[in-house]
ZAMARGU-4260 file (C-alpha; in steps of 0.2 Angstrom, whole numbers, plus 5000, padded with zeros to 4 digits):
<rodrens>
0) 5178/5322/5590 | 5175/5324/5571 | 5158/5327/5564 | 5157/5310/5556 | 5160/5302/5573
5) 5146/5313/5581 | 5134/5309/5568 | 5137/5290/5570 | 5135/5291/5589 | 5119/5301/5587
10) 5112/5289/5574 | 5113/5275/5587 | 5103/5284/5600 | 5086/5275/5602 | 5076/5290/5596
15) 5060/5281/5593 | 5059/5276/5612 | 5058/5295/5616 | 5043/5297/5605 | 5052/5310/5594
20) 5048/5313/5576 | 5065/5320/5570 | 5082/5326/5576 | 5093/5338/5568 | 5111/5341/5573
25) 5115/5360/5571 | 5127/5373/5578 | 5146/5371/5580 | 5147/5352/5579 | 5137/5352/5562
30) 5148/5366/5556 | 5164/5355/5560 | 5171/5366/5573 | 5187/5359/5580 | 5183/5364/5598
35) 5164/5364/5601 | 5158/5368/5618 | 5142/5359/5617 | 5131/5349/5605 | 5116/5357/5598
40) 5101/5346/5594 | 5084/5351/5587 | 5071/5338/5593 | 5055/5338/5584 | 5040/5330/5592
45) 5021/5329/5590 | 5018/5336/5607 | 5028/5344/5621 | 5041/5331/5628 | 5040/5326/5646
50) 5054/5334/5656 | 5061/5316/5660 | 5062/5312/5642 | 5072/5329/5638 | 5084/5325/5653
55) 5086/5307/5647 | 5090/5313/5629 | 5103/5325/5636 | 5111/5311/5647 | 5112/5299/5632
60) 5119/5312/5620 | 5132/5318/5633 | 5137/5301/5637 | 5140/5296/5619 | 5147/5312/5613
65) 5157/5319/5628 | 5149/5336/5626 | 5136/5345/5635 | 5119/5343/5626 | 5109/5359/5621
70) 5092/5352/5617 | 5079/5363/5609 | 5062/5354/5607 | 5049/5360/5595 | 5032/5353/5591
75) 5025/5351/5573 | 5009/5361/5577 | 5018/5376/5585 | 5036/5376/5578 | 5049/5389/5582
80) 5051/5394/5564 | 5067/5403/5564 | 5075/5389/5574 | 5068/5376/5563 | 5073/5384/5546
85) 5090/5388/5553 | 5093/5371/5559 | 5087/5363/5543 | 5098/5375/5532 | 5114/5372/5542
90) 5112/5356/5551 | 5112/5337/5548 | 5097/5326/5549 | 5100/5313/5562 | 5084/5304/5563
95) 5067/5305/5555 | 5053/5293/5559 | 5042/5295/5544 | 5053/5302/5530 | 5056/5320/5527
100) 5037/5323/5525 | 5037/5325/5544 | 5043/5343/5541 | 5029/5347/5528 | 5016/5354/5539
105) 5029/5364/5550 | 5038/5371/5535 | 5021/5376/5528 | 5017/5385/5544 | 5034/5393/5544
110) 5032/5399/5526 | 5015/5407/5531 | 5023/5415/5546 | 5038/5422/5537 | 5026/5430/5523
115) 5015/5438/5537 | 5031/5444/5546 | 5037/5452/5529 | 5020/5460/5527 | 5020/5467/5544
120) 5037/5474/5542 | 5032/5482/5525 | 5016/5490/5534 | 5026/5497/5548 | 5038/5505/5536
125) 5024/5512/5526 | 5016/5519/5542 | 5032/5527/5548 | 5035/5535/5531 | 5017/5543/5532
130) 5020/5549/5550 | 5037/5557/5545 | 5029/5565/5530 | 5039/5556/5517 | 5032/5555/5500
135) 5025/5537/5496 | 5030/5530/5480 | 5017/5520/5471 | 5020/5508/5456
</rodrens>
């Protein structure tokens, strides 16, 4: 199945009925792989989805696309930043209920997270240098 066909099928899924805010297709199907094993979807929700909704989403996607669905669900208040940013960078936006502004808060949180992660990595490097007795360069 070509990527265009997958996108059209996914856009016809009644996402609003599952109470999701956005859906991003990512992974091998989004990259146009000729032989994908599954279809990766990032589902963004205000709160954790019920298990029944996750199972129903997988059933609908699998029936439409003919591939096993690998559904990753994140919430806007506690996003998996690396997954979210990776999916947005390489993926295809399938559904969004309120414009791309849905991602504003999550991306802001992720930006703060990545800055903090970089600062921690810098601090760890500095501490390891001091422990090893390496000279510290100052600007």
